[in-house]
N, C-alpha and C positions, 0 to 999 in steps of 0.2 A: 504494499500499499504505499509505503514512504516514498519509494523511487518513483512510482507512477505520479504521485502528486507533486513530488518537487520537479519532475520532467514538464509538467504543464505549468508550474510557477516558477520555472526557471528564468523568464524575463525579469520578474522581481528581484531576483538575487543580483544577477549579473549587469543590471542597469540601474544600480540604487543611484550611482555617480550622475546619472542624467536624471534622477527622480524630481518631479516637480510639485505633485501634489498627494497626500496621504488622504485616503477617504476611508470613511464608515458608512456602510448602508445598512439600514435595519427597515423591516416592514413584513407584512403579512405573505404568506403564500397560499395559492388557492391550486389545490389539486385534487383529481380523481383518478381512480384505477379502473382500467378495462381489463377485463378477464374473459378472453374466448376459449370456450371450452367445447370440444367435438363432441362430447358425451351428453351435453344439455344445453339447451338454447336460453336457459335462464339467466338474466341479468343480474350478477351478485352485487356490483358496486355500481349504484346508480345515482348516488348522491356525491358531491365535492365535500372536502374539508378543508378548515383554515388553519394553518401552521404559521412557524415563525421562520424568517430567512435573515441572517446578519452576516455580512461581509467585511472584511477588512482588507484594503487594497491600495495601490500606487498606482498614479499616472506618471508616464515617463516618455522621452522622445516627444515632448509635448509642443506642437506647432500650432499655428492659427487654424488650419481647417482639419487637422487630424491628431491622434495621440495614441499611445498603447496604454493598456492597463493590465494588470495583474491582480487576480482577487482570491482570497482565500476565506471559506466561511462554513457555517452551518445551515441546513436547509431540511424542513420538515415536508413531508409528502404523505400521501395516502388516499383514502376513499372509505366512504360508508354505503350502507344499503341494508336490504332484508333479503333472508333465504326462507324457503320453504319447508318445514320440517314435518315428516310423516312419521306418525306413532307406530313403533314395531309391532305392538301388540294389536293395534287398529288402522290398518292402512288407509281407511277413509276418515282418520281423524288427522286434521291437517293444522299447523300452527305456523307462525312466523317467528322469527328472529332477528333482530336489530344486529348489525355487523358493523365493526369499525375498526380499521387498520391505519397505525401511523408509523410512517417509516423516517427514520433518523439519519441524515447524510452529512458527511464531510463534503463540501465541494470547492472544486479550483476551477479558475478559467484564465485565460488571457486573449484580451479581446482588441480589436481594432476599432477605434471611434472615429466616426466621422462628424464634424461638427460646423456649424453655418450661423458664426456670430450674427445677431441681428442688430444689436447696439452694444456698446461698451462691455456691459454687466449681463446681457441676456444671450445664452447660446442654446438653441435646441440641438441636439445629436440623436445619431443612429449608433448601433454599435452590434459586432457579431464576432465570434471566436470560439475555439475549441474547448471544450468542458469535461471534466471527470469528476464523478461523484463515488463516493464509497460508502457503504451501506455500514452504518454503526450499529444498529440495533433496531427492532421494530416491536411494536406493541400491538396486539389483537385480542379482542374479546372472545372471538372465534378461531379454533385452530384452523387456518387455511393455509397461510404462508408455512407454518412450520411443517406440514407434510413434506413440501418441497425442499425445505430447509434439511430436513432429515436425511433426504435422498441425495443432498448436495446439488441440487437442482436450482437452487436461489443464486442468482447473480449477486455478488457484493460490489463489483464496479459496473456503472452504468456510465456511458459516455455519448457524447453528441455535440451539439452546438448551443450556445446561449445566444439569443437574437432580442434585441430591444431597442428602446427610444426612449426619450426624455427631454429634461430641459434644466440648465444650470443656470444660477444667479449667483454672480460673483460679486462679493462686498470685500474691498480690500485684499487681503491675503486669504478670505475665507470663500468657502463655495457651498451654496446650498442648493439643492435639487431635488429632483423626483424622478423616477426612472421606471419603465414597464418593460419586464422579461418574460420571454417564452423558453422554456428548457425543452429543446428539442433532442429527442433520444435516437441512437443509433442502433441500441440493443435492447433487448427486454428484461424485465426483472425475473421472468420464468419463461422459457422456450423450452418445452419438453414434450417429447412423444414416449407413451408407455409401451411396454413390450407387448400389449395388446392392441396397440394403435390408437389409443387415444391421445388426443392432442390438447396441450395446455399453453396459453400464452397470455401472460400477465404484464402490462406495462402502464406507465402513468403519464397523466397529462397535466404539466404543471405551468402556473403563470406566477409572478412577483409583482408587488408593487412597492418599491422601495422609497424612503426618504433618505437622502445622503448628505453628510457634511463633509467637507474637505478644508485641509490647510496646505497652503502654497508655501514652501520652504526653499 
């Protein structure tokens, strides 16, 4: 885990001498899980959950219309919904159970940010770059992911892109702003076909809305 995260965070270490702004970003994450199961058409996770996203980063190679930024932090993902339960002693007796799964990740990214200053202190921007998430732990009130975890089929590393946009307001050496990001995944949390041919794919869709505070040094 350490080597993979350090690789994606490499720009932060080797370019500190070019550093311009240290940033702290914090805000809610909005996430839901999709579970494609060939054995059943039921949708388990049909509701989103709200978590926390916290990032510490540095902007460097900072020019008028672009800069690079490397960030390391923590993000919560997950989903919720209901499942139908049939009683073993009476198949006609059907009940529902609420399901909630929360995933806790370390996340790291390095992004290219394009910006267009409107006036001296207002700067809209868009950014994108590679991202790596490592699953620290998960909480669930019904054992759904645990079965895949026991089979060693739960992916701990999720990689992809972070794509977003926002606006900065600069006041002296301080930078205030907001940013909206989408976590686009290239692989899945679970991608498993059993020996009997049943397929299971579980993946998340996650957005964040962060307030950010930066200091130029």
